[in-house]
Structures are given as structure tokens and as C-alpha cells.
C-alpha positions as CSV (number, residue, x, y, z in Angstrom):
1,X,74.3,-103.0,-58.4
2,X,74.7,-106.7,-58.3
3,X,75.9,-109.8,-60.2
4,X,74.1,-111.3,-63.2
5,X,74.3,-115.1,-62.8
6,X,75.7,-116.9,-65.7
7,X,75.3,-120.7,-66.3
8,X,78.6,-122.5,-65.6
9,X,80.1,-119.7,-63.5
10,X,79.9,-120.5,-59.8
11,X,81.8,-117.6,-58.3
12,X,79.7,-115.2,-56.4
13,X,80.9,-111.6,-55.9
14,X,77.6,-109.8,-55.2
15,X,73.9,-110.3,-54.7
16,X,72.1,-111.8,-57.7
17,X,70.4,-109.3,-60.1
18,X,68.5,-109.7,-63.3
19,X,70.0,-108.3,-66.5
20,X,66.8,-106.5,-67.3
21,X,67.0,-104.6,-64.0
22,X,70.3,-103.1,-64.9
23,X,71.1,-100.1,-67.1
24,X,74.5,-101.4,-68.0
25,X,76.3,-104.8,-67.7
26,X,80.0,-104.6,-66.9
27,X,82.1,-107.7,-67.8
28,X,85.3,-108.0,-65.8
29,X,87.6,-110.6,-67.3
30,X,88.5,-111.8,-70.8
31,X,86.5,-112.4,-74.0
32,X,84.7,-115.4,-72.6
33,X,83.3,-113.4,-69.7
34,X,82.3,-110.6,-72.1
35,X,80.6,-113.0,-74.5
36,X,78.6,-114.4,-71.6
37,X,77.6,-110.8,-70.6
38,X,76.7,-109.9,-74.2
39,X,74.4,-112.9,-74.5
40,X,72.7,-111.9,-71.2
41,X,72.5,-108.3,-72.3
42,X,71.1,-109.3,-75.7
43,X,68.2,-111.1,-74.0
44,X,67.4,-108.0,-71.9
45,X,68.3,-105.3,-74.4
46,X,71.2,-104.0,-72.3
47,X,74.6,-102.8,-73.4
48,X,77.9,-104.3,-72.1
49,X,81.1,-102.7,-71.1
50,X,84.1,-105.0,-71.2
51,X,86.9,-104.5,-68.7
52,X,90.2,-106.2,-69.7
53,X,91.4,-108.6,-67.0
54,X,92.1,-111.5,-69.3
55,X,95.1,-112.4,-71.5
56,X,94.3,-111.4,-75.1
57,X,90.7,-110.2,-75.1
58,X,89.5,-108.3,-78.2
59,X,86.1,-107.4,-76.8
60,X,87.4,-106.0,-73.6
61,X,88.7,-102.6,-74.7
62,X,89.0,-100.9,-71.3
63,X,92.2,-101.7,-69.2
64,X,91.4,-102.5,-65.5
65,X,93.1,-99.4,-64.2
66,X,90.8,-97.2,-66.3
67,X,87.5,-98.7,-65.0
68,X,86.4,-95.6,-63.1
69,X,87.1,-93.3,-66.0
70,X,85.2,-95.6,-68.3
71,X,82.2,-95.7,-66.0
72,X,82.2,-91.9,-65.7
73,X,82.3,-91.7,-69.5
74,X,79.3,-93.9,-69.9
75,X,77.4,-92.0,-67.2
76,X,78.3,-88.8,-69.0
77,X,77.0,-90.1,-72.3
78,X,80.4,-90.2,-73.9
79,X,80.0,-93.5,-75.6
80,X,78.4,-95.1,-78.7
81,X,76.6,-98.4,-79.0
82,X,78.5,-100.9,-81.2
83,X,75.9,-103.3,-82.5
84,X,77.2,-106.8,-82.9
85,X,75.6,-109.3,-85.2
86,X,74.7,-112.7,-84.0
87,X,75.0,-116.1,-85.7
88,X,71.9,-118.2,-85.6
89,X,72.7,-121.9,-85.4
90,X,69.6,-124.0,-86.1
91,X,69.6,-127.7,-86.2
92,X,67.0,-129.4,-88.4
93,X,65.2,-130.8,-85.4
94,X,66.1,-128.8,-82.3
95,X,66.6,-125.4,-80.7
96,X,68.2,-122.3,-82.2
97,X,71.5,-121.3,-80.5
98,X,73.1,-117.9,-80.8
99,X,76.8,-117.2,-81.3
100,X,78.5,-113.8,-81.2
101,X,82.0,-115.0,-82.2
102,X,81.7,-118.4,-83.9
103,X,80.3,-121.8,-84.3
104,X,82.6,-124.9,-84.6
105,X,82.1,-128.4,-85.7
106,X,85.2,-130.4,-84.8
107,X,86.2,-134.1,-84.6
108,X,85.9,-135.6,-81.2
109,X,88.1,-138.6,-81.7
110,X,91.0,-139.7,-83.8
111,X,89.1,-140.0,-87.1
112,X,88.3,-137.3,-89.5
113,X,84.8,-136.0,-90.0
114,X,83.2,-135.1,-93.3
115,X,81.2,-131.9,-93.8
116,X,79.1,-130.8,-96.8
117,X,78.9,-127.0,-97.1
118,X,76.0,-125.5,-99.0
119,X,75.5,-121.8,-99.6
120,X,72.0,-120.5,-100.4
121,X,71.1,-123.9,-101.8
122,X,74.2,-124.3,-103.9
123,X,76.8,-127.0,-102.9
124,X,80.2,-125.3,-102.2
125,X,82.4,-128.2,-101.0
126,X,82.4,-131.6,-99.3
127,X,85.5,-131.8,-97.1
128,X,87.2,-134.3,-94.9
129,X,89.3,-133.1,-92.0
130,X,89.2,-131.8,-88.5
131,X,86.0,-129.8,-89.1
132,X,85.2,-126.1,-89.7
133,X,84.6,-122.8,-88.1
134,X,81.8,-120.4,-89.1
135,X,82.5,-116.9,-87.7
136,X,80.9,-113.4,-87.6
137,X,82.9,-110.4,-88.5
138,X,83.9,-109.7,-84.9
139,X,84.7,-113.3,-84.3
140,X,86.8,-113.7,-87.4
141,X,89.9,-112.5,-85.4
142,X,89.6,-115.5,-83.0
143,X,89.5,-119.2,-83.9
144,X,89.0,-118.4,-87.6
145,X,92.2,-116.3,-87.9
146,X,94.1,-118.9,-85.9
147,X,93.0,-121.5,-88.5
148,X,94.2,-119.4,-91.4
149,X,90.9,-117.9,-92.3
150,X,90.1,-114.3,-93.2
151,X,89.8,-111.3,-90.8
152,X,86.6,-109.4,-91.7
153,X,87.3,-105.7,-91.2
154,X,85.0,-103.4,-89.2
155,X,82.1,-102.6,-91.5
156,X,82.1,-106.0,-93.2
157,X,79.0,-108.1,-92.7
158,X,78.2,-111.7,-93.2
159,X,80.1,-114.7,-92.0
160,X,83.4,-116.6,-92.8
161,X,83.5,-120.4,-93.2
162,X,86.9,-121.8,-92.6
163,X,87.9,-125.5,-92.9
164,X,90.1,-127.0,-90.2
165,X,93.0,-129.1,-91.5
166,X,91.2,-130.3,-94.6
167,X,92.6,-133.6,-96.0
168,X,93.3,-133.0,-99.7
169,X,91.1,-131.4,-102.3
170,X,90.7,-127.6,-102.5
171,X,88.4,-125.8,-100.1
172,X,89.5,-122.2,-99.4
173,X,87.7,-120.2,-96.8
174,X,84.4,-118.8,-97.9
175,X,83.0,-115.4,-97.0
176,X,79.2,-115.3,-97.2
177,X,76.9,-112.3,-97.4
178,X,74.8,-111.0,-94.6
179,X,71.6,-112.3,-96.1
180,X,73.0,-115.8,-97.0
181,X,72.3,-119.1,-95.3
182,X,75.0,-121.8,-94.8
183,X,73.7,-125.3,-94.5
184,X,76.0,-128.1,-93.1
185,X,75.6,-131.8,-93.1
186,X,78.1,-133.6,-90.9
187,X,79.2,-137.2,-91.0
188,X,80.8,-137.8,-87.6
189,X,82.7,-141.0,-88.5
190,X,83.8,-143.4,-85.8
191,X,85.3,-140.8,-83.5
192,X,82.3,-138.6,-83.3
193,X,81.9,-134.8,-83.6
194,X,81.8,-132.0,-81.1
195,X,79.8,-128.8,-81.6
196,X,80.8,-125.5,-79.9
197,X,79.0,-122.2,-79.8
198,X,81.2,-119.3,-78.6
199,X,83.5,-121.9,-77.2
200,X,80.8,-123.7,-75.2
201,X,80.1,-127.4,-76.0
202,X,76.5,-127.9,-77.0
203,X,74.4,-131.0,-77.5
204,X,73.0,-131.5,-81.0
205,X,69.9,-133.4,-81.9
206,X,71.0,-134.1,-85.5
207,X,74.0,-133.5,-87.7
208,X,72.2,-131.3,-90.1
209,X,72.1,-127.6,-89.4
210,X,71.8,-124.1,-90.9
211,X,73.5,-120.9,-90.0
212,X,72.4,-117.3,-90.7
213,X,73.2,-113.8,-89.5
214,X,71.0,-111.9,-87.1
215,X,71.9,-108.2,-87.3
216,X,72.2,-106.1,-84.2
217,X,71.9,-109.0,-81.8
218,X,74.0,-107.6,-78.9
219,X,75.3,-104.2,-77.9
220,X,78.9,-103.4,-76.8
221,X,79.9,-100.1,-75.3
222,X,82.4,-98.2,-77.4
223,X,84.0,-95.2,-75.8
224,X,84.9,-92.0,-77.7
225,X,88.6,-92.7,-77.5
226,X,88.4,-96.4,-78.1
227,X,91.2,-98.2,-79.9
228,X,90.5,-99.3,-83.5
229,X,90.0,-103.1,-83.7
230,X,92.7,-103.6,-86.3
231,X,95.1,-101.6,-84.1
232,X,94.2,-103.8,-81.2
233,X,95.2,-106.9,-83.3
234,X,98.6,-105.4,-83.9
235,X,99.1,-104.3,-80.3
236,X,98.3,-107.8,-79.0
237,X,100.7,-109.4,-81.4
238,X,98.0,-111.2,-83.3
239,X,99.0,-109.5,-86.5
240,X,102.7,-109.0,-87.0
241,X,104.7,-107.3,-89.8
242,X,107.0,-109.4,-92.0
243,X,110.5,-110.1,-90.5
244,X,112.1,-108.3,-93.5
245,X,110.1,-105.2,-92.7
246,X,110.9,-105.4,-88.9
247,X,114.7,-105.9,-89.6
248,X,114.8,-102.9,-92.0
249,X,113.0,-100.6,-89.5
250,X,115.2,-101.8,-86.7
251,X,118.4,-101.0,-88.7
252,X,117.0,-97.6,-89.8
253,X,116.3,-96.6,-86.2
254,X,119.3,-98.5,-84.7
255,X,117.2,-100.9,-82.7
256,X,118.7,-104.2,-81.6
257,X,116.6,-107.3,-82.5
258,X,117.5,-110.7,-81.1
259,X,119.4,-112.8,-83.6
260,X,119.8,-109.9,-86.1
261,X,123.4,-108.6,-86.7
262,X,123.8,-104.8,-86.3
263,X,123.9,-102.7,-89.4
264,X,127.3,-101.8,-90.8
């Protein structure tokens, strides 16, 4: 047992150990910690168990007080591998980066940036605005959903391209197939552009890049009684029923809601 060292995380809680020397990686924290563990596990071919000690976390399915029971379940073989696709982010003249949640191109200063989006060699849109997000299915309930993009349900494959505050025109979110390739050409403008991969700022050699899906990039532990992902979105308040529905249900069951007069 030990701690797999992650770039940018300086806290030391145990002796250093290589991911390849472990049978299981346990991420204790929020989604950011779990994403880092998944990347480390992907390189070594090791599964990751996420323990929820963060605020919202969708990847950390096990509450902290159920850690021992979860580890016993894994030891007893009562789990299944949940294969997570990766997102290859390749600049035209530079290294390939891997994302599990999303890739973001966003303005760095006060000026808008312009982005040309091409799908499989066909121009989709040229937009001006704050930028865009390209997400995997599992990452679609993070930044993409917050920006008004689609949530890709479990079983859906491919990637979602969602503009950020586009200025005029019409550029609805685009869902691309698992075998598609999305090419981006970015004009930073005077303010510049910032690129993020899974929330981490990365340097880019050029402003031309291509994104593609890599199936089964990382493995997340899914326990037998794990909560459904869509159920988790509701429980965390990320997806809410319409007020009219909530008010009707409250009146039917005589539940007092703030600001709602009682039924008569």
C-alpha cells in the first residue's frame, strides 16, 4: 500500500508507489482527484475506485463511510469494470493529450475568440464567443451541461461539442459519433486563448488541433449496488424537476415548499 504521486499534488500521505505495482488505485476526494487517478491507472492498466470526499463528484460513487465495505466488495470480486472512453487531443505540431471528461478552448482576456469547427472534413460552424467545450459521454454532465449542452446517457458513445456564449449566428451543440474526428482552428484575438484538458491548463504549440475518441481508455470500479448515473445527477441537484411538477407533488402529499401557498 502506498501513494501514487500525481503532478501538481504536493501532499504526501504515504510512501511513494508506482501505479503499475498496485492491483487497485483508490482515489479519495472529488472528481479532480479521481480523474488524476484514472489517468495514472490508464497508463498502468489498473482500475480505480472513487471515494466521495468532495462536493459534487459524479465519478466518486462510494461515500466515505462505506469505504471498508467497498474495498471488501472489490476483494470479493463483487464489482464490474466500467470502461471509460478517452478523448485524444492532438495539436497539428505537438504531443497528444488525453482527456476523460472534456477539452476546453476558452478566451483568456476580454476579447472573444473565433473557432472553426469541422467534423470529418465537413465545416460545421465558425463561431465567435467565449470558446467551446468538447466532452466525452461521462464528461457531458460536467462543464458541457453547465454550458447548456447535451447530457449523453450511459451507453451513448462519441463526443459533444458545445459553444460557450456564442455571439450571434446559430451554432447549436453538436453530438459526434464514436468514429468521428473534430478539427478546430482557433483565432485567439488580442486577449489570447487558454486550453484546458480535464480542467488542467496545458500549453499548445499551435492553434490547430484535432479530437477523436479512444475507446476503453481508463477503468472505473463499479460495485454491484452502484447508483445509476442519471439517478446521481438528480440526487446531487444537477438535474431538477420543473417547478410546476414540484408544486403539484408537494400539494398532493401536503409538503410545504418555501414561497408556495398551501393547498386549499
